[in-house]
Backbone as a printed PyTorch tensor [residue, N CA C, xyz], in Angstrom:
tensor([[[ 99.9250, 106.2760, 101.3210],
         [100.9820, 105.2690, 101.5080],
         [100.9010, 104.7020, 102.9120]],

        [[100.9420, 103.3880, 102.9790],
         [101.0090, 102.7100, 104.2630],
         [102.3040, 101.9130, 104.3020]],

        [[102.9940, 101.9650, 105.4470],
         [104.1800, 101.1330, 105.6440],
         [103.8850, 100.1930, 106.7970]],

        [[103.9730,  98.8930, 106.5090],
         [103.6640,  97.8520, 107.4850],
         [104.9400,  97.0720, 107.7670]],

        [[105.3550,  97.0150, 109.0200],
         [106.5060,  96.2120, 109.3990],
         [106.0200,  95.0290, 110.2180]],

        [[106.2870,  93.8300, 109.6870],
         [105.9630,  92.5880, 110.3810],
         [107.2080,  92.1070, 111.1020]],

        [[107.1310,  92.0470, 112.4200],
         [108.2700,  91.6580, 113.2420],
         [108.0200,  90.3030, 113.8890]],

        [[109.1130,  89.6120, 114.1990],
         [108.9910,  88.3640, 114.9340],
         [110.1480,  87.4380, 114.6520]],

        [[110.2330,  86.3440, 115.4050],
         [111.3410,  85.4080, 115.2640],
         [111.2340,  84.5920, 113.9760]],

        [[112.2570,  83.7950, 113.7210],
         [112.2830,  82.9620, 112.5220],
         [111.0700,  82.0320, 112.4960]],

        [[110.5280,  81.8710, 111.2900],
         [109.4530,  80.9140, 111.0150],
         [108.1700,  81.1750, 111.7860]],

        [[107.9640,  82.4160, 112.2260],
         [106.7150,  82.7570, 112.9070],
         [105.6000,  83.0210, 111.9000]],

        [[105.9800,  83.2560, 110.6260],
         [104.9870,  83.4720, 109.5750],
         [105.0140,  84.8420, 108.9420]],

        [[106.0890,  85.5830, 109.1400],
         [106.1460,  86.9630, 108.6320],
         [105.9400,  87.0340, 107.1130]],

        [[106.7400,  86.2670, 106.3670],
         [106.6530,  86.3310, 104.9050],
         [105.3050,  85.8100, 104.4080]],

        [[104.8660,  84.6860, 104.9540],
         [103.6250,  84.0640, 104.4800],
         [102.4240,  84.9570, 104.7670]],

        [[102.3980,  85.5620, 105.9530],
         [101.3270,  86.5040, 106.2700],
         [101.4610,  87.7470, 105.3940]],

        [[102.7000,  88.1800, 105.1470],
         [102.9250,  89.2980, 104.2390],
         [102.3990,  89.0170, 102.8420]],

        [[102.5720,  87.7900, 102.3740],
         [102.0440,  87.4090, 101.0570],
         [100.5230,  87.5070, 101.0410]],

        [[ 99.8940,  87.0590, 102.1140],
         [ 98.4310,  87.1480, 102.2130],
         [ 97.9760,  88.6130, 102.2600]],

        [[ 98.6860,  89.4310, 103.0390],
         [ 98.3320,  90.8520, 103.1140],
         [ 98.5010,  91.5260, 101.7580]],

        [[ 99.5410,  91.1470, 101.0300],
         [ 99.7680,  91.7080,  99.6970],
         [ 98.5620,  91.4160,  98.7950]],

        [[ 98.0620,  90.1900,  98.8350],
         [ 96.9070,  89.8220,  98.0080],
         [ 95.6430,  90.5510,  98.4400]],

        [[ 95.4770,  90.7270,  99.7430],
         [ 94.2470,  91.3210, 100.2590],
         [ 94.2050,  92.8430, 100.1350]],

        [[ 95.3740,  93.4840, 100.1660],
         [ 95.4010,  94.9460, 100.2740],
         [ 95.9450,  95.6750,  99.0550]],

        [[ 96.7050,  94.9950,  98.2140],
         [ 97.3390,  95.6820,  97.0890],
         [ 98.6720,  96.3140,  97.4530]],

        [[ 99.0570,  96.2290,  98.7480],
         [100.3830,  96.7040,  99.1310],
         [101.4280,  95.7150,  98.6080]],

        [[102.6660,  96.1470,  98.4890],
         [103.7440,  95.3080,  97.9710],
         [104.5770,  94.7450,  99.1110]],

        [[104.8540,  93.4490,  99.0350],
         [105.6860,  92.7940, 100.0340],
         [107.1590,  92.8870,  99.6450]],

        [[107.9690,  93.3440, 100.5790],
         [109.4340,  93.3640, 100.4480],
         [109.9330,  92.5970, 101.6660]],

        [[110.1520,  91.2860, 101.5050],
         [110.5320,  90.5100, 102.6880],
         [112.0470,  90.4770, 102.8490]],

        [[112.4760,  90.3100, 104.0960],
         [113.8820,  90.4970, 104.4450],
         [114.8320,  89.5700, 103.6890]],

        [[114.3610,  88.3930, 103.3020],
         [115.2600,  87.4710, 102.6010],
         [115.5130,  87.8700, 101.1540]],

        [[114.7670,  88.8150, 100.6360],
         [115.0540,  89.2800,  99.2870],
         [116.4290,  89.9580,  99.2300]],

        [[116.8490,  90.5720, 100.3130],
         [118.1960,  91.1450, 100.3580],
         [119.2060,  90.1340, 100.8840]],

        [[118.8180,  89.3570, 101.8790],
         [119.7360,  88.3580, 102.4520],
         [120.1710,  87.3630, 101.3840]],

        [[119.2050,  86.8180, 100.6470],
         [119.5180,  85.7910,  99.6540],
         [120.2320,  86.3610,  98.4350]],

        [[120.0140,  87.6270,  98.1490],
         [120.7470,  88.2870,  97.0640],
         [122.2410,  88.3220,  97.3590]],

        [[122.5800,  88.6280,  98.5910],
         [123.9820,  88.8200,  98.9620],
         [124.7020,  87.5480,  99.3720]],

        [[123.9630,  86.5740,  99.8570],
         [124.5630,  85.3890, 100.4580],
         [125.5560,  84.6360,  99.5590]],

        [[125.3270,  84.5060,  98.2500],
         [126.3140,  83.7890,  97.4230],
         [127.6850,  84.4730,  97.3750]],

        [[127.7060,  85.7670,  97.6810],
         [128.9520,  86.5370,  97.5980],
         [129.5260,  86.8340,  98.9780]],

        [[128.6480,  87.1900,  99.9050],
         [129.0590,  87.5350, 101.2710],
         [128.0750,  86.8590, 102.2300]],

        [[128.5230,  85.8260, 102.9470],
         [127.5970,  85.1570, 103.8640],
         [127.4270,  85.9850, 105.1380]],

        [[126.6120,  85.4630, 106.0640],
         [126.2490,  86.2110, 107.2790],
         [127.4550,  86.6220, 108.1110]],

        [[128.5520,  85.9080, 108.0000],
         [129.7170,  86.1990, 108.8360],
         [130.5360,  87.3770, 108.3160]],

        [[130.2890,  87.8050, 107.1020],
         [131.0780,  88.8710, 106.4770],
         [130.4750,  90.2450, 106.7600]],

        [[131.2920,  91.2010, 107.1970],
         [130.7840,  92.5620, 107.4170],
         [130.1290,  93.1450, 106.1610]],

        [[130.6400,  92.7810, 104.9860],
         [130.0710,  93.3010, 103.7370],
         [128.6080,  92.9000, 103.5860]],

        [[128.2570,  91.7300, 104.0840],
         [126.8620,  91.2770, 103.9790],
         [125.9350,  92.2630, 104.6870]],

        [[126.2590,  92.5940, 105.9180],
         [125.3940,  93.4750, 106.7170],
         [125.4200,  94.9090, 106.1880]],

        [[126.5800,  95.3570, 105.7580],
         [126.6930,  96.7120, 105.2090],
         [125.8320,  96.8680, 103.9580]],

        [[125.9580,  95.9180, 103.0300],
         [125.2210,  96.0070, 101.7690],
         [123.7310,  95.7570, 101.9670]],

        [[123.3900,  94.8170, 102.8350],
         [121.9780,  94.5210, 103.1340],
         [121.2750,  95.7790, 103.6350]],

        [[121.8810,  96.4510, 104.6060],
         [121.2860,  97.6710, 105.1580],
         [121.2240,  98.7820, 104.1240]],

        [[122.2670,  98.9000, 103.3100],
         [122.3000,  99.9300, 102.2650],
         [121.1890,  99.7190, 101.2480]],

        [[121.0450,  98.4900, 100.7780],
         [120.0010,  98.1850,  99.7870],
         [118.6230,  98.4630, 100.3650]],

        [[118.3970,  98.0190, 101.5830],
         [117.0850,  98.2290, 102.1950],
         [116.7770,  99.7100, 102.3570]],

        [[117.7410, 100.4640, 102.8440],
         [117.5010, 101.9070, 103.0440],
         [117.2090, 102.6130, 101.7230]],

        [[117.9570, 102.2740, 100.6850],
         [117.7270, 102.9130,  99.3810],
         [116.3730, 102.5050,  98.8100]],

        [[115.9910, 101.2460,  98.9880],
         [114.6610, 100.8030,  98.5480],
         [113.5830, 101.5780,  99.2910]],

        [[113.7430, 101.7080, 100.5970],
         [112.7490, 102.4180, 101.3940],
         [112.6290, 103.8760, 100.9590]],

        [[113.7490, 104.5190, 100.6810],
         [113.7100, 105.9220, 100.2440],
         [112.8820, 106.0770,  98.9820]],

        [[113.0770, 105.1720,  98.0480],
         [112.3280, 105.2440,  96.7910],
         [110.8700, 104.8430,  96.9870]],

        [[110.6370, 103.8240,  97.7850],
         [109.2670, 103.3790,  98.0320],
         [108.4530, 104.4550,  98.7350]],

        [[109.0690, 105.1460,  99.6870],
         [108.3540, 106.1380, 100.4980],
         [107.8090, 107.2880,  99.6650]],

        [[108.4450, 107.5900,  98.5520],
         [107.9940, 108.7010,  97.7040],
         [107.3790, 108.2010,  96.3980]],

        [[107.1060, 106.9160,  96.3220],
         [106.5350, 106.3340,  95.1150],
         [105.0110, 106.4360,  95.1420]],

        [[104.3820, 105.9260,  94.0720],
         [102.9210, 105.8920,  94.0340],
         [102.3730, 104.5350,  94.4770]],

        [[103.2070, 103.7590,  95.1530],
         [102.7400, 102.4840,  95.6960],
         [101.6500, 102.7250,  96.7330]],

        [[100.7050, 101.8060,  96.7910],
         [ 99.6340, 101.9110,  97.7830],
         [100.1740, 101.7020,  99.1920]],

        [[101.1950, 100.8750,  99.2750],
         [101.8020, 100.5840, 100.5610],
         [102.9070,  99.5680, 100.4190]],

        [[103.6880,  99.4260, 101.4840],
         [104.8210,  98.5030, 101.5170],
         [104.7230,  97.6730, 102.7860]],

        [[104.9410,  96.3730, 102.6450],
         [104.9900,  95.4490, 103.7790],
         [106.4200,  94.9360, 103.8630]],

        [[107.0580,  95.1080, 105.0050],
         [108.4350,  94.6390, 105.1880],
         [108.4950,  93.6950, 106.3810]],

        [[109.2820,  92.6270, 106.2560],
         [109.4340,  91.6650, 107.3460],
         [110.8170,  91.8160, 107.9620]],

        [[110.8800,  91.6430, 109.2940],
         [112.1430,  91.9020, 109.9740],
         [112.2230,  91.1260, 111.2830]],

        [[113.4000,  90.5830, 111.5520],
         [113.7030,  89.9350, 112.8320],
         [114.5600,  90.8960, 113.6390]],

        [[114.0300,  91.3630, 114.7560],
         [114.7610,  92.2750, 115.6350],
         [115.2280,  91.5110, 116.8660]],

        [[116.4850,  91.7240, 117.2300],
         [117.0290,  91.1660, 118.4660],
         [117.0080,  92.2990, 119.4980]],

        [[115.9630,  92.3220, 120.2880],
         [115.7640,  93.4140, 121.2390],
         [116.7800,  93.3530, 122.3640]],

        [[117.1930,  94.5330, 122.8000],
         [118.1220,  94.6290, 123.9130],
         [119.5650,  94.3690, 123.5500]],

        [[119.8480,  94.2500, 122.2620],
         [121.2100,  93.9920, 121.7870],
         [121.6450,  95.1690, 120.9210]],

        [[122.8200,  95.7060, 121.2040],
         [123.3260,  96.7980, 120.3730],
         [123.4970,  96.3020, 118.9400]],

        [[122.9190,  97.0310, 118.0030],
         [122.9660,  96.6160, 116.6090],
         [121.9770,  95.5090, 116.2830]],

        [[121.0650,  95.2120, 117.1990],
         [120.1030,  94.1300, 117.0020],
         [118.9160,  94.4820, 116.1340]],

        [[118.7620,  95.7870, 115.8300],
         [117.7190,  96.1640, 114.8930],
         [116.7550,  97.2340, 115.3550]],

        [[116.7370,  97.5780, 116.6440],
         [115.7860,  98.5840, 117.0980],
         [116.0570,  99.9350, 116.4470]],

        [[117.3410, 100.2440, 116.2570],
         [117.6960, 101.5080, 115.5940],
         [117.2150, 101.4900, 114.1380]],

        [[117.3170, 100.3360, 113.5000],
         [116.8620, 100.1860, 112.1170],
         [115.3510, 100.4060, 112.0320]],

        [[114.6200,  99.8660, 112.9960],
         [113.1680, 100.0760, 113.0180],
         [112.8580, 101.5630, 113.1560]],

        [[113.5160, 102.2270, 114.1140],
         [113.2640, 103.6490, 114.3570],
         [113.5900, 104.4890, 113.1270]],

        [[114.7180, 104.2210, 112.4900],
         [115.1120, 104.9710, 111.2870],
         [114.1250, 104.7600, 110.1460]],

        [[113.6880, 103.5170, 109.9840],
         [112.7700, 103.2070, 108.8840],
         [111.4120, 103.8430, 109.1120]],

        [[110.9080, 103.7620, 110.3390],
         [109.6380, 104.4030, 110.6700],
         [109.7360, 105.9090, 110.4190]],

        [[110.8210, 106.5270, 110.8600],
         [111.0070, 107.9660, 110.6640],
         [111.0360, 108.3330, 109.1800]],

        [[111.7260, 107.5340, 108.3870],
         [111.8150, 107.7970, 106.9500],
         [110.4280, 107.8100, 106.3130]],

        [[109.6150, 106.8030, 106.6290],
         [108.2760, 106.7310, 106.0330],
         [107.3520, 107.8040, 106.5880]],

        [[107.4490, 108.0830, 107.8860],
         [106.6010, 109.1280, 108.4610],
         [106.9270, 110.4870, 107.8710]],

        [[108.2090, 110.7610, 107.6750],
         [108.6040, 112.0510, 107.0900],
         [108.1170, 112.1940, 105.6520]],

        [[107.9060, 111.0670, 104.9850],
         [107.3730, 111.1000, 103.6170],
         [105.8440, 111.1380, 103.6150]],

        [[105.2340, 111.1490, 104.8070],
         [103.7890, 111.2480, 104.9140],
         [103.0560, 109.9200, 104.9850]],

        [[103.7840, 108.8260, 105.1380],
         [103.1450, 107.5070, 105.1970],
         [102.5670, 107.2400, 106.5800]],

        [[101.5550, 106.3970, 106.6120],
         [100.9900, 105.9090, 107.8560],
         [101.7160, 104.6000, 108.1710]],

        [[102.2540, 104.4850, 109.3850],
         [103.0930, 103.3430, 109.7560],
         [102.3440, 102.4010, 110.6930]],

        [[102.5160, 101.1000, 110.4260],
         [101.8900, 100.0480, 111.2330],
         [102.9640,  99.0480, 111.6420]],

        [[103.0490,  98.7680, 112.9280],
         [104.0180,  97.7990, 113.4560],
         [103.2390,  96.6060, 113.9950]],

        [[103.5560,  95.4160, 113.4860],
         [102.8500,  94.2070, 113.8890],
         [103.8720,  93.1680, 114.3290]],

        [[103.7680,  92.7510, 115.5880],
         [104.6510,  91.7020, 116.1120],
         [103.9000,  90.3870, 116.0980]],

        [[104.5180,  89.3950, 115.5000],
         [103.9240,  88.0640, 115.4130],
         [104.6090,  87.1340, 116.4010]],

        [[103.8420,  86.2240, 116.9810],
         [104.4280,  85.2500, 117.9030],
         [103.7650,  83.8930, 117.7030]],

        [[104.5020,  82.8560, 118.0310],
         [104.0100,  81.4770, 118.0020],
         [104.9630,  80.6390, 118.8380]],

        [[104.4880,  79.4910, 119.2950],
         [105.3060,  78.5940, 120.1140],
         [106.5100,  78.0960, 119.3250]],

        [[107.5710,  77.7990, 120.0350],
         [108.7920,  77.2960, 119.4020],
         [108.5160,  76.0340, 118.5930]],

        [[107.7070,  75.1310, 119.1190],
         [107.4010,  73.8910, 118.3940],
         [106.6880,  74.1720, 117.0730]],

        [[105.8200,  75.1670, 117.0720],
         [105.1210,  75.5580, 115.8430],
         [106.1020,  76.1440, 114.8400]],

        [[107.0060,  76.9680, 115.3320],
         [107.9880,  77.5910, 114.4390],
         [108.9500,  76.5490, 113.8510]],

        [[109.3010,  75.5470, 114.6340],
         [110.1600,  74.4790, 114.1130],
         [109.4550,  73.7220, 112.9890]],

        [[108.1590,  73.5060, 113.1240],
         [107.3940,  72.8490, 112.0590],
         [107.2910,  73.7540, 110.8320]],

        [[107.0280,  75.0350, 111.0490],
         [106.9070,  75.9800, 109.9310],
         [108.2420,  76.1990, 109.2200]],

        [[109.3290,  75.9420, 109.9090],
         [110.6570,  76.1310, 109.3240],
         [110.8730,  75.2380, 108.1060]],

        [[110.0660,  74.1950, 107.9680],
         [110.2490,  73.2350, 106.8840],
         [109.1620,  73.3060, 105.8140]],

        [[108.3200,  74.3260, 105.8540],
         [107.2120,  74.3700, 104.9000],
         [107.7060,  74.6410, 103.4830]],

        [[106.9420,  74.1470, 102.5430],
         [107.2950,  74.2840, 101.1220],
         [107.4180,  75.7460, 100.7060]],

        [[106.4950,  76.5860, 101.1520],
         [106.5150,  77.9960, 100.7710],
         [107.7740,  78.6930, 101.2850]],

        [[108.1590,  78.3850, 102.5190],
         [109.3690,  78.9900, 103.1000],
         [110.6110,  78.5820, 102.3030]],

        [[110.7220,  77.3040, 102.0090],
         [111.9000,  76.8220, 101.2950],
         [111.9200,  77.3060,  99.8480]],

        [[110.7630,  77.5060,  99.2660],
         [110.6870,  78.0200,  97.8940],
         [111.2190,  79.4440,  97.7940]],

        [[110.8910,  80.2700,  98.7830],
         [111.2210,  81.6930,  98.7190],
         [112.4840,  82.0970,  99.4660]],

        [[113.0950,  81.1560, 100.2090],
         [114.2900,  81.4890, 101.0030],
         [115.3260,  80.3850, 100.8360]],

        [[116.1990,  80.5460,  99.8430],
         [117.1130,  79.4400,  99.5550],
         [118.1080,  79.1970, 100.6790]],

        [[118.4110,  80.2080, 101.4920],
         [119.3510,  79.9970, 102.6020],
         [118.7310,  79.1640, 103.7230]],

        [[117.4370,  78.8930, 103.6460],
         [116.7730,  78.0640, 104.6560],
         [116.6440,  76.6110, 104.2070]],

        [[117.1340,  76.2850, 103.0150],
         [116.9400,  74.9340, 102.4850],
         [117.8210,  73.8910, 103.1570]],

        [[118.8670,  74.3170, 103.8300],
         [119.6270,  73.4050, 104.6830],
         [118.8750,  73.3750, 106.0150]],

        [[117.9620,  72.4230, 106.1350],
         [117.0410,  72.3810, 107.2740],
         [117.7840,  72.2800, 108.6030]],

        [[118.8120,  71.4430, 108.6500],
         [119.5460,  71.2490, 109.9120],
         [120.1820,  72.5600, 110.3660]],

        [[120.8180,  73.2780, 109.4460],
         [121.4610,  74.5530, 109.7840],
         [120.4200,  75.6030, 110.1560]],

        [[119.3230,  75.6270, 109.4180],
         [118.2670,  76.5940, 109.6720],
         [117.6320,  76.3590, 111.0400]],

        [[117.4000,  75.0840, 111.3630],
         [116.8180,  74.7420, 112.6620],
         [117.7840,  75.0840, 113.8010]],

        [[119.0560,  74.8070, 113.5940],
         [120.0560,  75.1300, 114.6240],
         [120.0960,  76.6360, 114.8720]],

        [[120.0120,  77.4240, 113.8050],
         [120.0110,  78.8780, 113.9300],
         [118.7630,  79.3660, 114.6620]],

        [[117.6340,  78.7780, 114.3370],
         [116.3780,  79.1430, 114.9890],
         [116.4610,  78.8660, 116.4930]],

        [[116.9610,  77.6870, 116.8480],
         [117.0670,  77.3110, 118.2600],
         [118.0850,  78.1760, 119.0040]],

        [[119.2020,  78.4660, 118.3450],
         [120.2260,  79.3200, 118.9600],
         [119.6800,  80.7180, 119.2210]],

        [[118.9600,  81.2630, 118.2520],
         [118.3730,  82.5900, 118.4200],
         [117.3640,  82.5870, 119.5610]],

        [[116.5300,  81.5500, 119.6270],
         [115.5150,  81.4560, 120.6840],
         [116.1520,  81.3750, 122.0680]],

        [[117.3010,  80.7240, 122.1500],
         [117.9720,  80.5450, 123.4380],
         [118.7480,  81.7860, 123.8690]],

        [[119.3450,  82.4830, 122.9210],
         [120.2780,  83.5630, 123.2550],
         [119.7020,  84.9690, 123.1760]],

        [[118.5820,  85.1530, 122.4820],
         [118.0990,  86.5070, 122.2290],
         [116.6150,  86.6660, 122.5680]],

        [[116.2370,  87.9100, 122.7390],
         [114.8360,  88.2690, 122.9270],
         [114.3250,  88.8260, 121.6020]],

        [[113.3600,  88.1240, 121.0220],
         [112.8750,  88.5090, 119.6940],
         [111.5070,  89.1920, 119.7400]],

        [[111.0470,  89.5310, 120.9430],
         [109.8070,  90.2940, 121.0960],
         [110.0650,  91.4970, 121.9930]],

        [[109.3270,  92.5430, 121.7450],
         [109.5130,  93.7680, 122.5160],
         [108.9020,  93.6210, 123.9130]],

        [[109.3990,  94.4430, 124.8030],
         [108.8000,  94.5920, 126.1220],
         [107.7140,  95.6610, 126.0380]],

        [[106.7740,  95.6890, 126.9750],
         [105.7370,  96.7270, 126.9490],
         [106.3590,  98.1260, 126.8410]],

        [[105.8840,  98.8900, 125.8760],
         [106.3570, 100.2510, 125.6730],
         [107.6300, 100.3780, 124.8600]],

        [[108.2440,  99.2870, 124.5040],
         [109.5080,  99.3420, 123.7590],
         [109.2890,  99.7630, 122.3090]],

        [[108.1100,  99.5070, 121.7860],
         [107.7390,  99.9490, 120.4330],
         [106.5310, 100.8710, 120.5760]],

        [[106.7820, 102.1430, 120.9190],
         [105.6860, 103.0500, 121.2830],
         [105.0080, 103.7010, 120.0710]],

        [[104.4850, 102.8840, 119.1890],
         [103.8590, 103.4030, 117.9760],
         [102.3460, 103.2780, 118.0960]],

        [[101.6180, 104.2920, 117.6340],
         [100.1520, 104.2720, 117.8090],
         [ 99.4710, 103.1260, 117.0610]],

        [[ 99.9740, 102.7790, 115.8820],
         [ 99.3830, 101.6930, 115.0980],
         [100.1990, 100.4230, 115.3270]],

        [[ 99.9800,  99.8210, 116.4750],
         [100.7540,  98.6550, 116.8890],
         [ 99.8130,  97.4980, 117.1960]],

        [[100.2330,  96.2860, 116.8160],
         [ 99.4640,  95.0840, 117.1250],
         [100.4240,  93.9420, 117.4220]],

        [[100.1270,  93.2010, 118.4710],
         [100.8560,  91.9590, 118.7550],
         [ 99.8810,  90.8160, 118.5030]],

        [[100.2520,  89.9110, 117.6030],
         [ 99.3270,  88.8790, 117.1560],
         [ 99.9360,  87.4970, 117.3540]],

        [[ 99.2330,  86.6560, 118.0800],
         [ 99.6380,  85.2660, 118.2540],
         [ 99.1370,  84.4920, 117.0360]],

        [[100.0570,  83.9110, 116.2760],
         [ 99.6840,  83.1810, 115.0590],
         [ 99.4650,  81.6970, 115.3280]],

        [[ 99.5860,  81.2990, 116.5700],
         [ 99.3990,  79.8930, 116.9470],
         [ 97.9900,  79.4330, 116.5600]],

        [[ 97.9140,  78.3540, 115.8130],
         [ 96.6180,  77.8070, 115.4270],
         [ 95.8930,  78.5870, 114.3610]],

        [[ 96.5380,  79.5930, 113.7850],
         [ 95.9240,  80.3980, 112.7260],
         [ 96.6380,  80.1300, 111.4090]],

        [[ 95.8970,  80.0900, 110.3360],
         [ 96.5260,  80.0530, 109.0210],
         [ 97.0420,  81.4530, 108.7000]],

        [[ 97.8960,  81.5430, 107.7020],
         [ 98.3940,  82.8630, 107.2920],
         [ 97.2430,  83.7540, 106.8390]],

        [[ 96.2740,  83.1770, 106.1440],
         [ 95.1170,  83.9510, 105.6820],
         [ 94.3040,  84.4640, 106.8710]],

        [[ 94.1180,  83.6220, 107.8890],
         [ 93.3820,  84.0570, 109.0830],
         [ 94.1240,  85.1700, 109.8130]],

        [[ 95.4460,  85.0430, 109.8950],
         [ 96.2490,  86.0870, 110.5510],
         [ 96.1450,  87.3960, 109.7800]],

        [[ 96.2130,  87.3210, 108.4620],
         [ 96.0920,  88.5240, 107.6370],
         [ 94.7160,  89.1640, 107.8120]],

        [[ 93.6770,  88.3330, 107.8780],
         [ 92.3310,  88.8580, 108.1080],
         [ 92.2450,  89.5730, 109.4580]],

        [[ 92.8700,  88.9760, 110.4830],
         [ 92.8490,  89.5860, 111.8160],
         [ 93.5460,  90.9430, 111.8090]],

        [[ 94.6400,  91.0350, 111.0720],
         [ 95.3670,  92.3120, 110.9650],
         [ 94.5000,  93.3460, 110.2550]],

        [[ 93.9050,  92.9650, 109.1370],
         [ 93.0470,  93.8970, 108.3970],
         [ 91.8800,  94.3740, 109.2480]],

        [[ 91.2680,  93.4570, 110.0060],
         [ 90.1430,  93.8310, 110.8540],
         [ 90.5860,  94.7630, 111.9780]],

        [[ 91.7430,  94.4660, 112.5790],
         [ 92.2300,  95.2890, 113.6930],
         [ 92.4420,  96.7380, 113.2600]],

        [[ 93.0110,  96.9110, 112.0690],
         [ 93.3180,  98.2660, 111.5970],
         [ 92.2290,  98.8340, 110.6910]],

        [[ 91.1130,  98.1270, 110.5880],
         [ 89.9920,  98.5810, 109.7510],
         [ 90.3930,  98.8120, 108.3010]],

        [[ 91.2500,  97.9560, 107.7970],
         [ 91.6600,  98.0870, 106.4030],
         [ 90.6120,  97.5780, 105.4330]],

        [[ 89.6380,  96.8340, 105.9060],
         [ 88.6540,  96.2440, 104.9980],
         [ 87.8660,  97.3020, 104.2360]],

        [[ 87.7060,  98.5020, 104.8050],
         [ 86.9110,  99.5280, 104.1410],
         [ 87.7390, 100.4270, 103.2370]],

        [[ 89.0460, 100.5740, 103.5330],
         [ 89.7910, 101.5200, 102.7160],
         [ 90.8390, 100.8880, 101.8170]],

        [[ 91.1980,  99.6110, 102.0710],
         [ 92.1910,  98.9900, 101.1970],
         [ 91.6980,  97.6930, 100.5740]],

        [[ 91.0660,  96.8490, 101.3770],
         [ 90.7450,  95.5140, 100.8890],
         [ 89.6290,  95.5540,  99.8520]],

        [[ 88.5720,  96.3050, 100.1180],
         [ 87.4670,  96.3770,  99.1710],
         [ 87.8070,  97.3580,  98.0660]],

        [[ 87.7820,  96.8630,  96.8560],
         [ 88.1520,  97.7090,  95.7100],
         [ 86.9500,  97.9160,  94.8180]]])
């Protein structure tokens, strides 16, 4: 079992690269909007119930996935570093859960320029898979607000995991980024080639 966490700000390419990794490796993608969009019609982001249920669903999914016969799991996540409740505790808990189940954990931080992310915010694939992003004006405002107010990348040593990669996706297609990840972790010999 491999557990891969793709981290980074909005529209950096987490889901799209996760989709490519899913095709290349046979691991299953569980992207963060699968829980966000499930709950949003009933409890939007401003409701405490949204965050409570989102975290509960994710944790229960992870518990079952960690002991399943899945080849691996790819999860996407936006962490607000340096903020209480911003997600670092969630990362640590999730990594611990998978490690205790015997999984090999990989943490990958993705980055790209703000202008690139603003362009990617409107792509067909993103809007197809994330209905809460279809209001482009609201989605763009949220992206810009997050970029201005929060730190969405770790500082050196803040994610002290042995299988760690920071990847600049600027100028790379999702397929190229996925290839770079597979090459970095030498997955081509044990997962990609079947």
